[in-house]
Z-matrix of the N, CA and C atoms (Angstrom, degrees):
N
C 1 1.446
C 2 1.523 1 107.42
N 3 1.317 2 116.11 1 124.90
C 4 1.458 3 121.31 2 175.98
C 5 1.523 4 107.74 3 -114.92
N 6 1.323 5 115.89 4 128.44
C 7 1.459 6 120.80 5 179.36
C 8 1.518 7 107.85 6 -117.06
N 9 1.328 8 115.69 7 114.04
C 10 1.456 9 121.83 8 175.96
C 11 1.519 10 107.23 9 -85.79
N 12 1.324 11 116.39 10 121.21
C 13 1.462 12 122.77 11 -175.22
C 14 1.530 13 110.32 12 -97.78
N 15 1.326 14 115.64 13 58.91
C 16 1.462 15 120.44 14 177.26
C 17 1.509 16 114.12 15 67.24
N 18 1.328 17 116.96 16 37.71
C 19 1.465 18 119.78 17 -178.19
C 20 1.528 19 110.39 18 -61.41
N 21 1.326 20 114.84 19 152.18
C 22 1.467 21 120.26 20 -179.87
C 23 1.521 22 111.55 21 -109.74
N 24 1.326 23 116.22 22 5.47
C 25 1.462 24 119.92 23 176.66
C 26 1.530 25 108.47 24 -103.87
N 27 1.277 26 118.06 25 -152.81
C 28 1.459 27 122.63 26 -176.59
C 29 1.536 28 112.42 27 -95.43
N 30 1.318 29 117.90 28 15.40
C 31 1.469 30 121.79 29 -175.41
C 32 1.519 31 113.42 30 -57.38
N 33 1.322 32 117.41 31 -47.99
C 34 1.462 33 120.39 32 -177.33
C 35 1.525 34 111.29 33 -62.11
N 36 1.311 35 117.42 34 -42.62
C 37 1.469 36 120.35 35 177.62
C 38 1.525 37 110.97 36 -62.42
N 39 1.323 38 116.59 37 -42.20
C 40 1.465 39 120.42 38 179.08
C 41 1.531 40 110.80 39 -63.36
N 42 1.316 41 117.08 40 -42.79
C 43 1.470 42 120.82 41 178.41
C 44 1.525 43 111.20 42 -63.27
N 45 1.320 44 117.03 43 -42.78
C 46 1.464 45 120.32 44 179.40
C 47 1.524 46 111.66 45 -63.88
N 48 1.333 47 117.08 46 -37.30
C 49 1.469 48 120.07 47 176.78
C 50 1.517 49 110.53 48 -65.64
N 51 1.330 50 116.88 49 -42.44
C 52 1.471 51 120.23 50 176.88
C 53 1.526 52 110.85 51 -61.69
N 54 1.327 53 117.20 52 -42.98
C 55 1.459 54 121.77 53 -177.92
C 56 1.526 55 111.94 54 -65.83
N 57 1.321 56 117.80 55 -28.35
C 58 1.464 57 120.85 56 179.30
C 59 1.530 58 111.03 57 -63.97
N 60 1.330 59 116.58 58 -28.71
C 61 1.467 60 121.01 59 179.88
C 62 1.521 61 112.97 60 -102.31
N 63 1.304 62 117.92 61 2.08
C 64 1.467 63 121.53 62 -172.59
C 65 1.524 64 108.47 63 -136.10
N 66 1.311 65 117.54 64 101.96
C 67 1.470 66 120.99 65 -173.80
C 68 1.523 67 113.73 66 -67.63
N 69 1.320 68 118.07 67 -18.51
C 70 1.466 69 118.92 68 -179.40
C 71 1.532 70 113.36 69 -99.23
N 72 1.328 71 118.01 70 10.50
C 73 1.458 72 122.14 71 175.18
C 74 1.522 73 108.29 72 -103.08
N 75 1.324 74 115.98 73 120.62
C 76 1.457 75 122.23 74 179.91
C 77 1.524 76 108.30 75 -111.64
N 78 1.324 77 116.36 76 121.16
C 79 1.461 78 122.51 77 -176.13
C 80 1.529 79 109.06 78 -106.39
N 81 1.324 80 115.17 79 133.34
C 82 1.456 81 122.49 80 177.37
C 83 1.520 82 108.12 81 -130.88
N 84 1.314 83 116.09 82 152.98
C 85 1.453 84 120.89 83 177.24
C 86 1.518 85 108.96 84 -130.59
N 87 1.331 86 115.42 85 133.60
C 88 1.460 87 120.98 86 176.88
C 89 1.529 88 107.87 87 -127.91
N 90 1.326 89 117.86 88 158.61
C 91 1.467 90 119.44 89 175.59
C 92 1.533 91 110.02 90 -62.92
N 93 1.321 92 117.02 91 150.14
C 94 1.453 93 120.75 92 -178.35
C 95 1.521 94 110.31 93 -56.01
N 96 1.336 95 115.49 94 128.51
C 97 1.462 96 121.47 95 -174.82
C 98 1.523 97 113.02 96 -100.95
N 99 1.326 98 117.65 97 -16.17
C 100 1.458 99 120.55 98 179.88
C 101 1.514 100 114.94 99 87.99
N 102 1.325 101 117.72 100 -4.32
C 103 1.473 102 120.57 101 175.52
C 104 1.520 103 108.89 102 -157.14
N 105 1.303 104 116.24 103 174.91
C 106 1.465 105 120.80 104 -178.98
C 107 1.523 106 112.82 105 -81.31
N 108 1.321 107 118.62 106 -12.34
C 109 1.469 108 121.44 107 -173.75
C 110 1.531 109 112.65 108 -61.60
N 111 1.318 110 118.30 109 -53.41
C 112 1.467 111 121.28 110 -174.87
C 113 1.524 112 112.62 111 -61.97
N 114 1.350 113 119.98 112 -48.86
C 115 1.463 114 117.70 113 179.36
C 116 1.534 115 112.85 114 -65.77
N 117 1.328 116 117.69 115 -34.60
C 118 1.464 117 119.51 116 177.32
C 119 1.529 118 110.89 117 -65.66
N 120 1.334 119 117.21 118 -44.59
C 121 1.464 120 120.02 119 177.94
C 122 1.521 121 111.17 120 -63.55
N 123 1.323 122 116.69 121 -39.41
C 124 1.470 123 122.06 122 178.46
C 125 1.533 124 109.77 123 -59.46
N 126 1.317 125 116.51 124 -47.74
C 127 1.457 126 120.60 125 178.53
C 128 1.512 127 112.30 126 -65.47
N 129 1.316 128 117.18 127 -41.03
C 130 1.465 129 121.00 128 179.96
C 131 1.524 130 111.54 129 -61.39
N 132 1.321 131 117.10 130 -39.49
C 133 1.468 132 120.57 131 179.25
C 134 1.532 133 111.82 132 -64.46
N 135 1.308 134 117.83 133 -23.87
C 136 1.460 135 121.96 134 -178.72
C 137 1.529 136 113.09 135 -98.07
N 138 1.302 137 116.50 136 -10.04
C 139 1.472 138 121.11 137 -178.44
C 140 1.525 139 110.26 138 -68.05
N 141 1.309 140 116.07 139 144.12
C 142 1.464 141 121.68 140 179.39
C 143 1.529 142 112.40 141 -129.38
N 144 1.301 143 118.80 142 -5.64
C 145 1.461 144 121.96 143 -177.38
C 146 1.521 145 112.17 144 -78.67
N 147 1.321 146 115.62 145 177.05
C 148 1.474 147 121.53 146 178.35
C 149 1.515 148 111.54 147 -71.35
N 150 1.331 149 116.83 148 -29.57
C 151 1.455 150 121.83 149 -174.55
C 152 1.517 151 110.42 150 -131.96
N 153 1.339 152 114.83 151 158.17
C 154 1.463 153 121.20 152 171.33
C 155 1.523 154 108.08 153 -131.67
N 156 1.317 155 114.75 154 149.72
C 157 1.461 156 122.65 155 174.30
C 158 1.515 157 106.01 156 -141.06
N 159 1.316 158 117.17 157 130.44
C 160 1.458 159 122.41 158 -178.11
C 161 1.528 160 109.53 159 -97.20
N 162 1.315 161 115.75 160 106.19
C 163 1.459 162 122.72 161 179.55
C 164 1.520 163 108.73 162 -99.01
N 165 1.324 164 116.92 163 118.64
C 166 1.459 165 120.26 164 177.68
C 167 1.525 166 109.81 165 -72.02
N 168 1.328 167 116.19 166 152.09
C 169 1.461 168 122.32 167 -172.59
C 170 1.521 169 113.64 168 -60.76
N 171 1.314 170 118.57 169 -29.07
C 172 1.465 171 120.06 170 -176.47
C 173 1.528 172 112.88 171 -103.09
N 174 1.320 173 117.61 172 8.41
C 175 1.465 174 122.10 173 178.36
C 176 1.519 175 109.57 174 -107.96
N 177 1.337 176 116.83 175 177.85
C 178 1.461 177 119.22 176 -178.49
C 179 1.528 178 111.10 177 -152.96
N 180 1.326 179 114.84 178 158.24
C 181 1.460 180 122.77 179 176.03
C 182 1.519 181 110.17 180 -93.13
N 183 1.311 182 116.18 181 154.74
C 184 1.460 183 121.35 182 166.23
C 185 1.534 184 107.28 183 -77.34
N 186 1.333 185 117.78 184 156.83
C 187 1.465 186 119.46 185 178.00
C 188 1.534 187 110.66 186 -56.33
N 189 1.310 188 116.46 187 136.27
C 190 1.458 189 124.68 188 176.94
C 191 1.529 190 114.24 189 65.45
N 192 1.321 191 118.00 190 15.49
C 193 1.470 192 120.95 191 -179.03
C 194 1.528 193 111.41 192 -59.95
N 195 1.316 194 117.22 193 -49.50
C 196 1.462 195 119.21 194 -176.94
C 197 1.521 196 112.72 195 -65.08
N 198 1.316 197 117.38 196 -37.81
C 199 1.465 198 118.41 197 179.50
C 200 1.531 199 110.89 198 -65.96
N 201 1.329 200 117.56 199 -38.09
C 202 1.474 201 120.54 200 177.94
C 203 1.529 202 111.11 201 -68.90
N 204 1.323 203 117.72 202 -43.04
C 205 1.461 204 120.98 203 179.17
C 206 1.530 205 111.42 204 -62.66
N 207 1.330 206 117.40 205 -43.48
C 208 1.465 207 119.95 206 179.45
C 209 1.527 208 111.41 207 -69.92
N 210 1.313 209 117.61 208 -34.91
C 211 1.467 210 121.12 209 175.94
C 212 1.535 211 110.21 210 -58.91
N 213 1.323 212 116.75 211 -44.13
C 214 1.467 213 121.05 212 179.13
C 215 1.527 214 110.38 213 -67.69
N 216 1.315 215 118.26 214 -42.84
C 217 1.463 216 120.98 215 178.19
C 218 1.518 217 111.04 216 -60.44
N 219 1.328 218 116.63 217 -43.67
C 220 1.465 219 120.67 218 178.79
C 221 1.524 220 112.28 219 -64.30
N 222 1.319 221 116.71 220 -43.21
C 223 1.475 222 119.60 221 -174.83
C 224 1.523 223 113.13 222 -77.37
N 225 1.336 224 118.54 223 -25.96
C 226 1.465 225 120.98 224 -176.84
C 227 1.523 226 113.43 225 -104.37
N 228 1.328 227 117.38 226 -18.94
C 229 1.457 228 120.66 227 -174.22
C 230 1.518 229 112.97 228 75.90
N 231 1.330 230 117.14 229 13.59
C 232 1.463 231 121.01 230 -179.60
C 233 1.523 232 110.54 231 -65.03
N 234 1.329 233 115.18 232 142.33
C 235 1.452 234 120.58 233 177.63
C 236 1.513 235 112.87 234 -83.88
N 237 1.335 236 116.26 235 -24.38
C 238 1.456 237 122.43 236 177.56
C 239 1.525 238 107.44 237 -137.63
N 240 1.329 239 116.36 238 134.18
C 241 1.467 240 121.22 239 176.20
C 242 1.524 241 107.56 240 -123.28
N 243 1.328 242 114.93 241 124.82
C 244 1.458 243 122.05 242 -179.82
C 245 1.512 244 109.05 243 -100.82
N 246 1.313 245 116.63 244 133.57
C 247 1.456 246 122.07 245 173.86
C 248 1.520 247 108.73 246 -111.83
N 249 1.294 248 116.03 247 140.70
C 250 1.469 249 121.30 248 179.34
C 251 1.523 250 110.34 249 -53.70
N 252 1.331 251 115.99 250 143.47
C 253 1.457 252 122.02 251 -178.34
C 254 1.524 253 111.04 252 -112.83
N 255 1.308 254 114.97 253 151.89
C 256 1.454 255 121.62 254 176.62
C 257 1.512 256 109.52 255 -135.31
N 258 1.314 257 115.71 256 171.06
C 259 1.455 258 122.45 257 -177.63
C 260 1.516 259 109.72 258 -116.13
N 261 1.326 260 117.48 259 136.48
C 262 1.459 261 121.43 260 174.52
C 263 1.517 262 108.72 261 -134.42
N 264 1.309 263 116.49 262 166.16
C 265 1.455 264 120.98 263 179.43
C 266 1.508 265 111.12 264 106.11
N 267 1.319 266 115.19 265 -157.44
C 268 1.461 267 121.77 266 -173.16
C 269 1.523 268 113.19 267 -69.48
N 270 1.309 269 116.45 268 -37.50
C 271 1.465 270 120.74 269 -175.06
C 272 1.531 271 108.87 270 -90.74
N 273 1.308 272 117.53 271 125.66
C 274 1.463 273 121.25 272 -176.03
C 275 1.521 274 114.21 273 -97.53
N 276 1.302 275 117.63 274 -15.43
C 277 1.461 276 120.65 275 177.16
C 278 1.514 277 107.52 276 -125.37
N 279 1.282 278 117.24 277 145.95
C 280 1.450 279 118.75 278 -179.36
C 281 1.497 280 111.90 279 -179.24
N 282 1.290 281 114.72 280 -164.98
C 283 1.448 282 121.92 281 -175.90
C 284 1.520 283 111.65 282 -93.59
N 285 1.299 284 117.23 283 65.54
C 286 1.459 285 121.34 284 174.29
C 287 1.523 286 106.29 285 -92.33
N 288 1.332 287 117.77 286 119.85
C 289 1.459 288 119.31 287 -179.76
C 290 1.534 289 111.38 288 -55.70
N 291 1.329 290 115.91 289 133.29
C 292 1.463 291 119.08 290 -178.67
C 293 1.529 292 113.49 291 -134.70
N 294 1.323 293 118.47 292 -20.10
C 295 1.465 294 122.00 293 -174.17
C 296 1.527 295 112.75 294 -55.06
N 297 1.319 296 117.90 295 -41.79
C 298 1.465 297 121.92 296 -176.03
C 299 1.531 298 113.48 297 -79.36
N 300 1.323 299 117.37 298 -7.22
C 301 1.460 300 119.76 299 -170.64
C 302 1.527 301 113.64 300 -107.23
N 303 1.320 302 117.10 301 33.52
C 304 1.461 303 120.95 302 177.41
C 305 1.513 304 113.09 303 -69.11
N 306 1.345 305 116.24 304 -34.15
C 307 1.461 306 120.94 305 177.86
C 308 1.522 307 109.51 306 -157.31
N 309 1.313 308 115.65 307 159.61
C 310 1.451 309 121.39 308 177.89
C 311 1.522 310 109.08 309 -73.45
N 312 1.341 311 115.36 310 133.12
C 313 1.464 312 122.01 311 -179.19
C 314 1.522 313 109.07 312 -134.66
N 315 1.315 314 116.51 313 136.27
C 316 1.463 315 121.16 314 179.57
C 317 1.525 316 110.42 315 -113.67
N 318 1.330 317 116.03 316 134.58
C 319 1.459 318 123.42 317 174.05
C 320 1.528 319 112.05 318 51.77
N 321 1.331 320 115.82 319 61.42
C 322 1.460 321 121.27 320 -177.55
C 323 1.534 322 110.43 321 -120.52
N 324 1.310 323 115.33 322 167.14
C 325 1.451 324 123.62 323 176.42
C 326 1.532 325 109.44 324 -72.94
N 327 1.321 326 117.28 325 143.63
C 328 1.466 327 119.20 326 -176.91
C 329 1.523 328 112.99 327 -74.34
N 330 1.319 329 118.46 328 -18.85
C 331 1.467 330 120.65 329 177.61
C 332 1.520 331 110.28 330 -82.29
N 333 1.339 332 116.83 331 -55.93
C 334 1.466 333 120.39 332 -178.29
C 335 1.521 334 112.58 333 -59.54
N 336 1.317 335 116.73 334 -32.23
C 337 1.465 336 121.47 335 -178.48
C 338 1.527 337 112.63 336 -78.90
N 339 1.311 338 117.04 337 -10.28
C 340 1.464 339 124.07 338 -176.35
C 341 1.533 340 112.98 339 71.04
N 342 1.336 341 116.54 340 16.45
C 343 1.463 342 119.99 341 176.44
C 344 1.524 343 111.20 342 -61.69
N 345 1.323 344 117.15 343 -26.27
C 346 1.466 345 120.68 344 178.78
C 347 1.534 346 112.21 345 -62.58
N 348 1.334 347 116.76 346 -13.49
C 349 1.470 348 120.25 347 178.18
C 350 1.525 349 112.40 348 -79.19
N 351 1.313 350 117.05 349 -6.95
C 352 1.465 351 121.10 350 177.03
C 353 1.528 352 109.01 351 -129.95
N 354 1.321 353 115.32 352 107.74
C 355 1.458 354 120.99 353 -175.70
C 356 1.525 355 112.70 354 -112.67
N 357 1.328 356 117.85 355 11.47
C 358 1.461 357 120.82 356 173.88
C 359 1.518 358 109.70 357 -67.20
N 360 1.310 359 116.36 358 161.83
C 361 1.468 360 121.24 359 -176.57
C 362 1.523 361 113.41 360 -85.61
N 363 1.332 362 118.48 361 9.71
C 364 1.464 363 122.01 362 -176.03
C 365 1.507 364 110.38 363 -84.19
N 366 1.341 365 115.28 364 67.25
C 367 1.455 366 122.72 365 -177.44
C 368 1.527 367 108.75 366 -145.49
N 369 1.304 368 115.82 367 162.67
C 370 1.461 369 120.31 368 173.03
C 371 1.523 370 107.44 369 -89.73
N 372 1.329 371 116.60 370 124.51
C 373 1.461 372 122.19 371 -179.32
C 374 1.526 373 109.40 372 -113.97
N 375 1.326 374 116.30 373 136.64
C 376 1.464 375 120.74 374 172.40
C 377 1.536 376 106.54 375 -71.29
N 378 1.312 377 116.87 376 118.44
C 379 1.466 378 121.36 377 -173.43
C 380 1.529 379 112.37 378 -61.42
N 381 1.326 380 118.00 379 -35.18
C 382 1.468 381 119.81 380 -178.34
C 383 1.528 382 111.65 381 -61.74
N 384 1.321 383 118.28 382 -34.12
C 385 1.468 384 120.93 383 177.37
C 386 1.527 385 110.00 384 -65.46
N 387 1.315 386 116.26 385 -43.40
C 388 1.463 387 120.52 386 -179.88
C 389 1.526 388 111.04 387 -64.58
N 390 1.317 389 116.79 388 -42.27
C 391 1.457 390 120.98 389 -176.96
C 392 1.532 391 110.70 390 -74.93
N 393 1.323 392 118.28 391 -45.66
C 394 1.470 393 121.73 392 -177.65
C 395 1.519 394 112.62 393 -62.76
N 396 1.321 395 117.33 394 -29.52
C 397 1.467 396 121.53 395 -177.23
C 398 1.527 397 112.36 396 -109.92
N 399 1.327 398 116.35 397 12.22
C 400 1.467 399 122.82 398 177.84
C 401 1.531 400 111.86 399 49.36
N 402 1.331 401 115.58 400 48.26
C 403 1.460 402 121.25 401 179.59
C 404 1.525 403 108.56 402 -87.27
N 405 1.327 404 115.48 403 117.50
C 406 1.454 405 122.13 404 179.89
C 407 1.526 406 108.49 405 -136.01
N 408 1.317 407 115.40 406 164.17
C 409 1.455 408 121.22 407 176.06
C 410 1.524 409 108.35 408 -77.15
N 411 1.336 410 118.27 409 127.99
C 412 1.462 411 119.45 410 179.77
C 413 1.531 412 111.11 411 -69.59
N 414 1.308 413 115.75 412 138.44
C 415 1.465 414 121.42 413 178.84
C 416 1.521 415 109.59 414 -83.28
N 417 1.317 416 116.65 415 159.39
C 418 1.446 417 121.53 416 176.18
C 419 1.516 418 114.90 417 95.11
N 420 1.318 419 117.48 418 0.29
C 421 1.461 420 121.90 419 177.22
C 422 1.526 421 107.98 420 -98.59
N 423 1.314 422 117.81 421 133.71
C 424 1.464 423 120.43 422 173.26
C 425 1.529 424 109.00 423 -74.86
N 426 1.340 425 115.79 424 -42.58
C 427 1.456 426 122.96 425 173.03
C 428 1.528 427 107.35 426 -140.01
N 429 1.312 428 117.21 427 167.76
C 430 1.454 429 121.67 428 175.05
C 431 1.517 430 115.72 429 86.09
N 432 1.335 431 117.96 430 3.42
C 433 1.461 432 121.17 431 -179.97
C 434 1.528 433 112.27 432 -65.06
N 435 1.319 434 116.44 433 -21.33
C 436 1.458 435 120.25 434 -178.87
C 437 1.533 436 112.57 435 -76.98
N 438 1.321 437 118.08 436 -21.23
C 439 1.460 438 120.45 437 -176.73
C 440 1.533 439 112.72 438 -66.35
N 441 1.347 440 120.46 439 -53.20
C 442 1.466 441 118.73 440 177.42
C 443 1.532 442 112.46 441 -65.15
N 444 1.325 443 116.69 442 -34.65
C 445 1.466 444 120.56 443 177.69
C 446 1.528 445 110.69 444 -60.09
N 447 1.317 446 116.46 445 -51.53
C 448 1.464 447 121.24 446 -176.84
C 449 1.526 448 111.25 447 -66.35
N 450 1.335 449 117.24 448 -40.67
C 451 1.460 450 119.58 449 179.10
C 452 1.525 451 110.93 450 -62.33
N 453 1.312 452 117.86 451 -41.55
C 454 1.464 453 120.56 452 177.68
C 455 1.528 454 110.57 453 -63.52
N 456 1.318 455 117.14 454 -40.16
C 457 1.469 456 120.15 455 178.04
C 458 1.532 457 110.33 456 -63.83
N 459 1.329 458 117.52 457 -42.91
C 460 1.467 459 120.75 458 176.10
C 461 1.532 460 110.21 459 -58.04
N 462 1.327 461 116.62 460 -46.63
C 463 1.468 462 120.94 461 -175.74
C 464 1.526 463 112.54 462 -65.05
N 465 1.317 464 117.82 463 -28.93
C 466 1.458 465 121.05 464 -179.31
C 467 1.531 466 113.30 465 -96.59
N 468 1.310 467 116.87 466 1.13
C 469 1.464 468 121.93 467 179.62
C 470 1.521 469 110.10 468 -85.70
N 471 1.324 470 118.16 469 139.48
C 472 1.467 471 118.35 470 174.90
C 473 1.530 472 110.82 471 -62.32
N 474 1.323 473 116.20 472 -33.16
C 475 1.463 474 124.81 473 176.12
C 476 1.528 475 107.19 474 -173.86
N 477 1.314 476 115.46 475 174.82
C 478 1.466 477 120.85 476 -179.69
C 479 1.525 478 108.65 477 -128.38
N 480 1.314 479 116.33 478 165.72
C 481 1.465 480 122.13 479 173.53
C 482 1.523 481 108.27 480 -129.81
N 483 1.337 482 115.51 481 149.53
C 484 1.458 483 122.14 482 -178.76
C 485 1.522 484 109.16 483 -127.13
N 486 1.317 485 117.07 484 126.14
C 487 1.457 486 122.25 485 176.72
C 488 1.522 487 108.74 486 -105.44
N 489 1.326 488 115.89 487 114.14
C 490 1.468 489 121.69 488 -176.63
C 491 1.521 490 112.31 489 -116.27
N 492 1.322 491 117.88 490 8.44
C 493 1.462 492 121.71 491 -173.74
C 494 1.526 493 113.86 492 -76.99
N 495 1.327 494 117.53 493 -17.90
C 496 1.467 495 122.30 494 178.95
C 497 1.520 496 107.97 495 -162.95
N 498 1.316 497 117.81 496 171.58
C 499 1.464 498 121.58 497 173.82
C 500 1.527 499 107.84 498 -80.67
N 501 1.341 500 115.85 499 129.38
C 502 1.454 501 122.20 500 178.48
C 503 1.525 502 111.95 501 -106.23
N 504 1.326 503 116.00 502 -29.23
C 505 1.462 504 121.43 503 -175.31
C 506 1.521 505 108.42 504 -132.62
N 507 1.324 506 115.52 505 126.05
C 508 1.464 507 121.69 506 -178.72
C 509 1.521 508 110.02 507 -105.40
N 510 1.327 509 116.82 508 121.57
C 511 1.461 510 123.46 509 176.26
C 512 1.526 511 108.44 510 -94.26
N 513 1.317 512 115.87 511 137.30
C 514 1.462 513 119.66 512 179.03
C 515 1.526 514 109.24 513 -80.83
N 516 1.332 515 114.65 514 127.30
C 517 1.460 516 120.77 515 174.72
C 518 1.514 517 109.80 516 -97.96
N 519 1.316 518 116.17 517 144.77
C 520 1.468 519 120.69 518 -179.71
C 521 1.520 520 109.77 519 -136.01
N 522 1.306 521 116.19 520 130.61
C 523 1.457 522 121.13 521 176.48
C 524 1.525 523 112.57 522 -77.06
N 525 1.343 524 116.90 523 -21.25
C 526 1.464 525 119.28 524 -173.02
C 527 1.527 526 114.08 525 -86.10
N 528 1.325 527 117.65 526 1.03
C 529 1.458 528 120.78 527 176.57
C 530 1.515 529 114.96 528 75.39
N 531 1.345 530 118.72 529 15.86
C 532 1.459 531 120.14 530 -177.43
C 533 1.516 532 112.77 531 -82.89
N 534 1.315 533 118.13 532 -3.24
C 535 1.449 534 120.70 533 176.12
C 536 1.530 535 107.72 534 -69.83
N 537 1.330 536 117.35 535 130.94
C 538 1.469 537 121.99 536 -176.48
C 539 1.529 538 111.44 537 -58.68
N 540 1.334 539 117.51 538 -32.10
C 541 1.461 540 119.16 539 -178.85
C 542 1.513 541 112.92 540 -72.17
N 543 1.312 542 117.66 541 -8.03
C 544 1.466 543 121.22 542 176.12
C 545 1.525 544 111.06 543 -80.71
N 546 1.337 545 116.59 544 -9.71
C 547 1.457 546 120.24 545 179.35
C 548 1.523 547 109.92 546 -96.05
N 549 1.324 548 117.35 547 165.74
C 550 1.462 549 121.89 548 -179.52
C 551 1.520 550 111.87 549 -84.50
N 552 1.318 551 114.65 550 169.05
C 553 1.475 552 121.72 551 179.87
C 554 1.519 553 109.20 552 -73.59
């Protein structure tokens, strides 16, 4: 599911072209909401799979990342699976969460594992936990909407797993400060 949040570039056209050749890609467009909460909630309401993962438009997955994350979720019963993150682009140093990624851990507590040190939404979530407990991104936040969402998912998870063996999710770094998270709340 791709949700275009009122983009002003050619993103929607590109998504529609991709969807024309891909029967399992569903493209939606909503008016610009000013934060990631509304488009993420919109996509979550339309999701039907066992798991969801929120991929930001300027970030990317490593090859086979989703298949490895879902394999671990299936084999461990974890409600949330974290994959190690890396930074790409112009900026080489930044705020990429690293505390929780010292080693790979399966079916562990989110406190002891230090998963609580990373509250971004860049994780695999078991959709049934989100739906059964009505976990959604709170509206009205310019940034930081992922923190209460992720904490609630951790609290309702039987346990979590952490994959630290490679980078699974690449965050785009920018020297020019155009990343929305570089601004204040």
